[in-house]
C-alpha positions in Angstrom: 117.7 110.5 130.0 116.4 107.2 128.6 112.9 107.6 127.1 110.9 104.9 128.9 107.2 104.6 128.2 106.6 105.5 131.8 108.5 108.8 131.4 106.7 109.6 128.2 103.3 109.2 129.9 104.5 111.5 132.7 105.5 114.2 130.2 102.1 114.1 128.6 101.1 114.7 125.0 101.4 118.5 125.5 104.6 120.1 126.6 104.5 121.4 130.1 104.9 125.0 129.0 101.7 124.7 126.9 99.7 122.8 129.5 96.5 124.6 130.3 94.3 121.7 131.5 96.4 119.2 133.5 93.4 117.0 134.3 92.4 116.7 130.7 96.1 116.0 129.8 96.3 113.2 132.4 93.0 111.7 131.2 94.2 111.3 127.7 97.5 109.9 128.9 95.6 107.2 130.7 93.4 106.6 127.7 96.6 106.2 125.6 98.1 103.7 128.0 94.9 101.7 128.0 94.3 101.6 124.3 97.9 100.6 123.4 97.9 97.9 126.1 94.6 96.6 124.8 95.7 96.4 121.2 99.0 94.7 122.2 97.1 92.2 124.3 94.6 91.4 121.6 97.4 90.9 119.0 99.2 88.6 121.5 96.1 86.5 122.1 95.6 86.2 118.4 99.1 84.9 117.8 98.8 82.5 120.7 95.6 81.2 119.2 97.3 80.6 115.8 100.3 78.9 117.5 98.0 76.5 119.4 95.4 76.1 116.6 97.8 75.2 113.8 99.2 72.0 115.3 95.9 71.1 116.8 94.2 71.4 113.4 96.9 69.3 111.9 96.4 66.5 114.4 92.6 66.6 114.0 92.8 66.4 110.2 95.2 63.5 110.3 92.8 61.6 112.4 90.0 62.5 110.0 92.1 61.3 107.1 92.6 64.8 105.6 96.4 65.0 106.1 97.0 67.2 103.1 94.6 69.8 104.3 96.1 69.7 107.7 99.7 70.0 106.6 98.9 72.8 104.0 96.9 74.7 106.6 99.7 74.3 109.2 102.3 75.7 106.8 100.1 78.7 105.9 99.3 79.5 109.5 103.0 79.1 110.4 103.9 81.7 107.8 101.3 84.1 109.1 102.5 83.5 112.7 106.2 84.1 111.7 105.4 87.3 109.8 103.3 88.8 112.6 105.7 87.8 115.3 108.4 89.8 113.5 106.0 92.7 113.1 105.4 92.6 116.8 109.1 92.9 117.4 109.0 96.1 115.5 106.9 97.6 118.2 110.0 97.9 120.4 111.7 100.1 117.7 108.8 102.6 117.6 110.1 106.2 117.9 108.9 107.3 121.3 109.2 111.0 120.5 109.1 113.7 123.1 105.7 113.0 124.6 102.8 110.5 124.7 101.0 112.1 121.7 104.0 111.5 119.5 104.4 108.0 120.8 100.7 107.2 120.2 101.0 108.7 116.7 104.1 106.5 116.0 102.2 103.5 117.3 99.3 104.2 115.0 101.7 104.4 112.0 103.3 101.0 113.0 99.8 99.5 113.4 98.8 100.7 109.9 101.9 99.1 108.5 101.1 95.8 110.2 97.5 95.9 108.8 98.8 96.7 105.3 101.2 93.8 105.3 98.5 91.4 106.5 96.1 92.7 104.0 98.4 91.9 101.2 99.1 88.5 102.6 95.3 87.8 102.7 95.2 87.9 98.9 97.4 84.7 99.0 96.4 82.8 102.1 92.6 82.9 101.6 92.8 81.1 98.2 95.6 78.9 99.5 93.4 77.8 102.5 90.5 77.1 100.1 92.7 75.0 97.8 94.1 73.1 100.8 90.6 72.1 101.8 89.6 71.2 98.2 92.8 69.1 97.6 92.5 67.5 101.0 89.0 66.4 100.3 89.9 65.2 96.8 92.5 62.8 98.1 90.4 61.6 101.1 89.3 58.0 101.0 85.6 58.8 100.9 85.8 61.2 97.9 88.1 58.8 96.1 85.5 56.0 96.5 82.8 58.3 95.1 85.1 59.3 92.2 85.7 55.7 91.3 82.0 55.1 91.1 81.7 58.1 88.8 84.4 56.8 86.6 82.4 53.7 86.1 79.9 55.9 84.2 82.2 57.8 81.8 79.3 59.2 79.8 78.3 61.3 82.8 81.5 63.1 83.3 84.1 64.9 81.2 87.6 63.7 81.9 91.1 64.8 80.9 93.5 61.9 81.7 91.1 60.5 84.2 90.8 63.9 85.9 87.3 65.6 86.1 88.3 68.8 84.3 84.9 70.4 84.7 85.1 70.1 88.4 88.3 72.2 88.4 86.6 75.2 86.7 84.6 76.4 89.7 87.6 75.7 92.0 89.8 77.9 89.8 87.1 80.6 89.7 86.6 80.6 93.5 90.3 80.8 94.0 90.7 83.8 91.7 87.8 85.5 93.5 89.3 84.9 96.9 92.6 86.2 95.7 90.9 89.3 94.4 88.8 89.9 97.5 91.4 88.7 100.0 92.2 92.2 101.2 88.5 93.1 101.6 87.8 89.8 103.5 90.7 90.6 105.8 89.3 94.2 106.4 86.0 92.6 107.3 87.6 90.2 109.8 89.6 93.1 111.3 86.4 95.2 111.7 84.6 92.4 113.5 87.5 91.7 116.0 89.4 94.9 116.3 87.0 97.5 114.9 85.8 99.2 118.2 89.3 99.4 119.7 90.9 100.8 116.5 88.1 103.4 116.3 88.8 104.4 119.9 92.5 104.8 119.0 91.6 107.1 116.1 89.2 109.1 118.3 91.9 109.6 121.0 94.4 110.8 118.4 91.8 113.1 116.9 91.0 114.6 120.3 94.7 115.1 121.1 95.3 116.9 117.8 92.4 119.2 118.5 93.7 120.0 122.0 97.2 120.7 120.6 95.9 123.4 118.2 
């Protein structure tokens, strides 16, 4: 018989022959349904926000004369969206196992893989977003005008081919730091947005494992 999610929840996380507390079993089945639905819903909302925010930010930055920042940010967010949409498709391939406990455990494994991939990506897109802002500001009309005024006083700035080389040093340092700390920054973002719900998932799995002993 086909293992639909509904059938798995009905089977419960403990095999019927081992079931000693049907009400407790049903309670954790309901908790499992709720927590998975909530995580899926939060991920979906996050992807929708990126899909709407990326082109909106591009339009705004173009009107504000920061087209480079807008285009670079749009590309970065588009890559993040593409990768995570493909990861969400992997949810349908999760091994449903024989009962809701095995399914919830498989879901947790898939979730950790998703977080791990995004954590690695963060080491690239955090410095990339920072550079997008810096480069966009550099080529904006207002900054260019200020730079021209600075060039009129060559003794006050170190140049390399009319380029303020000293200004690039802090930019490079910050980019390297963001690349190094990207994963930790991502973990911090995840804890703020998803922390409580992920903790609840771990608690449910821990309780289920205790009851199965």
